[in-house]
N, C-alpha and C positions, 0 to 999 in steps of 0.2 A: 272223531267228527273230520270230514271234509271241508272242502272247499268250492264254490262255483265261481268261474269268472266270467262274467255278461262281455263277450267280445262284441264290438263292432266292427266288421270283416272289410266294410269300405263297398262304393260302387259296382264293381268287379272286377276292374283293374288291380291283381295281383299285389301290383308294387301300393296302391293306394290304402292298403292295411299300417296300423300305425307297428312303431316299433315292441311298444308294452305289448299288442296284441299277439305280433311272432314271439316274442319272450315268453308269457301265458301258453304259447299251444305247444312249445318246447318242452316244457315239461308234465304238463297235462297227462292225467291218467285213461280217459273220456274227453271226448269230443264229439258236441250235438250238434248237428251242423243241416241250414237252412240250403235249398236249391239254391238261393242267391247267392251262397257266399260260395268264389271262388276254388272247384274243387284241389286248383294245384297247391293250397294252403296245408292240405292233408300232408305234402312234402316235408310239413315241417315236424310235424309227429313224432314220437320218440318210437325204436321199435315194441311194440304189443301194446300200445294205444289203443281202446275200445271208440272204434267208431260209428256212432249209429246218425243215421240218416232221419233226416224230422222235416223234410221239403212238403212244403202247400203249394200250391198253383187251385186256380180257380176252379170251381167246383170237383178238384180231384184234394182231398188232403190223405196224406200219408200216413203221419201220425195225428190222432185229435188232440187238441190243447191241452187236458188234463191228461191224457198219456205220458204229452212230457214232461209235465208238472211232476209227475207220479216217479218217471226215470231221474229227472234231475235229483229229488230228494233221497230215491232211491243209492242211486249213485254216491250221492255225497254223503250218507249216512255208514257208506260202507268205508268211510275215510280217506275218500279217493279224491283228488283234485280234477273237477270237473268243467271244460270248455264248452260253454254255451256261443256257438258260433251264428253270426247271424246277418245275412247282409244288410248292408248300412249303417245304421245307425238300430242299438237295440229298444232305439224308446219313441221311433219318429214309426208309427204304426206297426212296429214292435213286439207287441206283447210282453214287452218287455217286464213291466208293471205287475204284470200276471202270475211269471212265476218268481217274483221278488217273491209276493205273499202266500206263495206257497209254500217256497223254501223259511217265510218268519215264522208260520207254522211249527216248524221242528225248530228252530233255532239256527237255524245251519248258514253256516259267513255266509258273506257273496261278498266280491268287487265286482265295481265297473269300469270295462274299458270304452270310450266312448268313441263311435266310427266317423268317417264320411259319408254322411250321409247324400244320399244319390240325389235328392231335392237341388241339390245346389250345384255339386261335382257333374252330375249328369247333362245340364246344361251348359255348365262351366266350359266341360273338355268338349263343348260340339259347338263351340263358340258363341251363347247365349249367353249372357249374363243376365244373374235375376234383379239386379239393381242399373240404373244409371241415371247418374246425375242431371236431372231435370228432366227425366223419361219417365222412371220409375222408381219413386223414393223407397218402396216397400215390395216387401211378394206375402202371398200365403200357399202354405201348404197342406194339400186337402185330398186326404184319400178316396180312389175314382172307386170304390169298391167296399162294402159291407159284409159285415156278418149276419144274414137277411137271409128268407127267400128265394128274392128276387137277384141277390147280390148286387139295386142299384144304389148310388150314392146316395145318403140323406143331406141335401145340401141346403143352404137357404141363398139358393142364385139370385134375389134380388139382389141379396149384402153383397153377392162376390162381382154380380155385374156392376154394382156402384161405387167396389170400393177401388178400382184404380191400380196401380203397380202392375204385380208380375200374379200370374197363377198358377201353379204349378200343380198337376193332382197326377200322384203315384199310386200304382195299382188300375188305371183304370178306360186301361185299352179296348175292354171287349165292351165297356159304356162310355163309348168315345163322345158316339152321335146321340144319346138322350143330354149327354153335359153338354155340347156346344149347342144342340136344335134349346136348351131351358134356357142359357145365357141370352140367346137371340132376342127368347123369347122374353128375356127380364130388361132387355133393350142394349146390350151390348152388339157394335157395329158387327153386319157380316164381315167387313175389310180386316177386321184386327187382325194382325198378325197370329200365325199359331205355328207349333211345330213340335214335332212326337220325334222322339229318340228312341230308338229299343236296341238292345243289348248297347246300354250304353256302357262307355270307357274298357271296353271290349273288344276283341280283334273283330267283331262278328258287327260292333253299330253302324246302325242303318237312319243316317235323320232324313227328315219327311218337313223342308219350310211348306206353311203355304194360308191361308186364313182361314178365319173363326168359321164361315160359309162353307166353304169346298174341301178340308181336311178328314171328316170323318168318310166321306167318298173315297178319296184320291189313298186314307188307310185301308180301306179294304183293297179295292184296287190292288194295292203294289203287297199283300198278304203281309204286313208288316206283325209279329208278333212279339207277346209277352217274353221276357220282363221291358214295360217301356215307359217310356214320362212325357207327359202332355204338358205342355209351354204353352200359356197363352197369356198374349198384352203384346205392347211395343216394343221389347225388346226381344222379341221371338223371330223380328225382322234381322236380328243382326246374327253376322257368320267372324266373329274373330278368330279365325281359322288362318294359321299362314300357310300361304298358295292357296285363299278359298278355292279359286275357278277350278281346281281337278276333284270339288266335293267327293266323295263316294269314294274316293282312292284310300288304301292303308295311310296309315299318317306311323310315321315315328320321327320322337324328337324333335316336331314340328315342321316336318320335309313330307313331300310324298314320298311314299317308299313304291318302286320302279318291281325291287325283285323281295319275294319270300322268302324265306329260308325254315323249313324246318327241326327244329329241333329234338334231340333223344340223349334225354342225361339229368343228369339228378338235380334238384330244385337250386343247388348251392352253385352249381356247373350253368346249369340256365341263366342263373341271376345274371353272373358275369359274361356271362355270352351276349343277354339280349344289352348290355348297356354298350359294347361292343360295336351288336350289328345296328344299335340305335345311329351310332358314329358313321356308318358307311351309308346308310338310308337304305338299309332292307330291314324288312319286320319280320321280328324273332320268333315264329311260331311253334311252341312247344307241342308236339304231337306225341309223344309217348314219356314219362316221367319214370326215371333206375328209382327204387327201393334201395337199403341197403338190408341185408339180414346179416344177424352173426352165425357162425356156421362149427364153427373150431372155440370159442376160448375160454374153457374149460381147459383146452390142450395148449393154448397161450397162458395160462393164466399157473399151470404147472411150469413152462420157463422161465416164464418170471419170478420164480418163489427160485429159479436156479441163473438167475439173469448173469451172475458175474463168470459162468462159465462160458460165456458169449463175451469177443472184442466186436464183431460189427450186429450193427443188425440195420437191415435191407429193405426197405422201402419202393415197393415199385407203383403206387397210387395215392392220393390225399386219403381214401379211406381207412389204407390200410394204416394209417400216420391214424387215423380219430379211434380206430376201433384198438389200437395197441395201448394210445393213453388212457383212454377210456377205461379199460380193462387194470392197468396198471392201480392207474384211481382209487378201483373197487375196489385194491385189494389193502389198501390204506398202504400203499410203502414208500418208507426214504425216498425221496428223488434223487439223493446223495449216492444213491445202491446204482446208479447209471454212470459213474463218472468216469467207470474202466472202459465205458463202452462207446463204439465209433458212429455215425449214424452213415449210409451209403443212401441218395434218390435218385429215380429215375428221370427226374426234370422238375422246371421250375417251377409247377403247381406245387407237386407234391414238397417241394423243398421249400415253399411259400407256409405252407399247412405244418411243416416238424416246425418249423421258427414260431407259429402260434404258438408252439407249446415253450417257449423260449430255448430252444437249441437247433445253434445251427447248425447245416450238413456239416460231415467232414469231408467226404466226398459224391462231388456229380460230374457226370463223363460227358466228354467234348459234346456228342449227337446222344442225342435221347432216344437211344433205340437198346432194346434187351444184349443186341449180342456184343453191342461196343458199350454198353454198358458191364456186362458181364468179365468182361475181355481188358479193360481197363480199372477193374477194381481186381481183377487178379493179379496182375502186374503189380499194384501195389502192397498186397497182402502180406505178411509173412508164413513163414511154414507155421503151421499148426492151426492158427487165429480159425475161430470158429462164426459159423455166420448162421443166426438167426435170421428167418423170412417168412414173418405172417403177411399174408397176402389173397386173393380174391378163391374163389373154390375152382372157377374155368379159371383161369390164370395161364398161360400160352409155357410150352415147356420149352419154350428157345432158352428161356433164360437158367432154366434149374439142369440142360442139354451142357450147356455150357461149363455148368461150375463143376460138372460131373467131369467131363471133359480138363480141367484144370486140377482134378483134384481137390477141389476147394469142399471143404468138409463145413456143410450146413441143415440146419433143420428148418424144413419146410412146416408151417401152419397152415392151415389154409379155415382162415379166421371170419371171410364172410362172401355171401352170395350177392347179387343183384337179378331184382325181377322189374320188370318192366309194368304199365301201366297204361293205356292207353288214353289219352287228352283230348278235349273237344277240340283241338285243333288238329288234329286226325279224319276229323272231319270235313275237312280243308285241305287234303293234298294235291289235287287237279288244280290246287292255284299255287303251286311250290316249283320255283326252280330249282333247288335242290334241299334235299336231306345233312344233316349236321350229326356226326357219330362222332363219341370221343370215348368210345372204349368196343373191343371186339362183342364183350356182353351186350352191349346196346342196339350191336349190329341183331343180332343173334332172336335176342327179345324183340327188338320189333319186327322185324320177317315173321317170327312166332304167329306174333298177334295179330300181325294183316291177313295170315292165312285163317286163322282161330277166325276173325270176323268177315272173311271174304273181301276186305279191302284191299284195292290193288296204288301202284305208282304210276301217274303220268310218265307215256313214255318219254325217253329224252331227259328225265331228270337226273341231276347230279352228284354223286354222291362226295360231301366232304368228310374228307377221316382223318383221325389225329395222328397217325403214326402206324407202320408198315405192318403191325397185327392187325389192327382196327380196318388198312384197307384190305389187304387177305380173309378177312369173314366177310367183308362186304362182297369180295370178287366170287367167293363161296359162294356165298348168299343169293347175290342176284346175275354174276356172270356179265359184265358187262364193265370189264376192266376200262373201257373208253369212258366210260360217263364216271370214273374214280379217280378223284384228284386228293392226293395226300397231302398234307401242310409241311412244308418242308422243316419246321419249328414245331417241335411238339407238345403244344399249350394251346390256350387260348385264344393267345396274340399270335402263333401262327394258323390259327382257323381264318380267324379277323383278316391276316393277310393275302389271306387267297381268294376269299367275298370280296375284298378292295382289288385285286387283279380281274374283277369281270367274269367271276363264276355267277 
């Protein structure tokens, strides 16, 4: 029998899920996720993980609750590790208890991983505290939508109007007029501060501050969309956001962002870039997530069984390092069999990942390019030394061409491929001043996806590339060399330096 993990995904920002939640996502065999769980979390899943979308929204249920219960039990009974990923916290109007009751019928084990509830986090990130000394000594969380024929909330409005403190309504945007009218009817002042936060904690966050008597009308005029949270009470007038005079602009690191950079990368590299971009007052907008797929690990297994015949293992990317050692581990090989092998890497990022496996690189080139790498490596190799080269399916031939020219004996294995998946940020292309590419395959995949979906990049947008190979791919796809900037250092720090210089 398997196990089910109930994981609270937090309020929307992918950084607000817990470390334990990410840990379980990485090992699960099946994930059942909701509309309010940030889709970028799927980048943490292992290859082959089954993804099932069970999103719900008012008036339209993709999968009925009874079906979700059945899916959970069926996969768990087949010895799978199942992740039930729900926005916010699974037990704040998340129907987590109903799903647990379904598992209990079959004695299926489960564990709960709490999530950051949007009831507190969304107002907080919009500058609204739900409590404040001397102003609000309590807060009340109410569902603004119920599973009835009308969908209207069933509330004791008299008790809420008299309660004091802060009222937080979840899922109530479609019923906001009914909510505000009833609170006023039961004696709450029309001048009471009120706020609505749509898309809270994400890049599309929109905040409206008004009064109880006017906010429903203003929500309609602004055409605000769910998911949204309604906050009513004295604290709704607060705006604890640095540089609040520019409210509505994008925020990064507590500062107003003047620039927005789209990013095409794997999840790991996006996270690394996001931190650096925040420090440079630039909003990181993930537009395309690159996912890794094994393509030749069976060949790699054969070579690992005879690893002693190689003097060098060459890595041109962090992904190659990851696939190599995951395959090595799957064979239950003794790590001491690598004692006679030297490792060469093409950049600092790859060197860092290799070090994470307990091995320091024996060689790294003076300049992080394929041509310099190949020539400098050839200069220190002894005659007859063989090279194992596990790399991407669509890796540049520049490196292997030089190996041939230098008479280096090598075995190239194309162990992985990368495929792109457009993210929500791809709907914001007109806002971007630049697109950051960390690989040539990312350039090509993003271009293909734009053509397939009929999306267009704005005129004058800059392309920031991590190296010459990536630059060449950008030139081939977009033909605007004057708009292409190449980082002087072929790593994430090099990209940050380019942006720091004003791109």
